[in-house]
C-alpha positions in Angstrom: 11.7 4.0 -9.1 12.8 4.4 -5.9 16.8 4.4 -5.2 17.2 4.0 -1.3 20.2 2.4 1.0 17.7 1.2 3.4 15.4 -1.8 2.1 13.4 -1.4 5.4 12.5 1.9 4.3 11.5 0.7 0.7 9.3 -1.9 2.6 7.9 0.7 4.6 7.1 2.8 1.9 5.6 0.2 0.0 3.5 -0.7 2.8 2.1 3.0 3.1 1.5 3.1 -0.5 -0.8 -0.3 -0.1 1.2 -1.0 -4.1 4.3 -3.0 -5.5 6.8 -0.1 -6.3 9.9 -0.4 -8.7 13.0 -0.5 -6.6 16.8 -0.4 -6.3 18.5 -1.1 -3.2 21.5 0.7 -2.8 23.5 4.3 -3.1 21.8 6.6 -5.1 25.5 8.8 -5.1 26.8 5.8 -6.8 26.7 5.5 -10.9 26.7 1.5 -10.7 23.3 1.9 -8.6 21.6 4.6 -11.1 22.3 2.6 -14.1 20.5 -0.2 -12.4 17.6 1.9 -11.4 17.7 2.7 -15.1 18.9 6.4 -14.9 19.9 5.7 -18.9 16.2 5.8 -19.8 14.6 8.7 -17.5 12.7 11.8 -18.6 12.7 13.0 -14.6 14.4 12.9 -11.5 13.1 13.5 -8.3 15.0 13.5 -4.8 15.0 13.4 -1.2 17.4 14.1 1.0 16.4 12.8 4.4 17.9 14.7 7.6 
């Protein structure tokens, strides 16, 4: 599951991966976005801060 505020960034990732990736477009600092992404069922969490 990928969460990103940029639909363009997600599309680039899917293209680079060459396969479908589950995703949510939204702000990963917002609880509602994380719930939509299934955070309550998550067993692990990885994050990357772009800079």
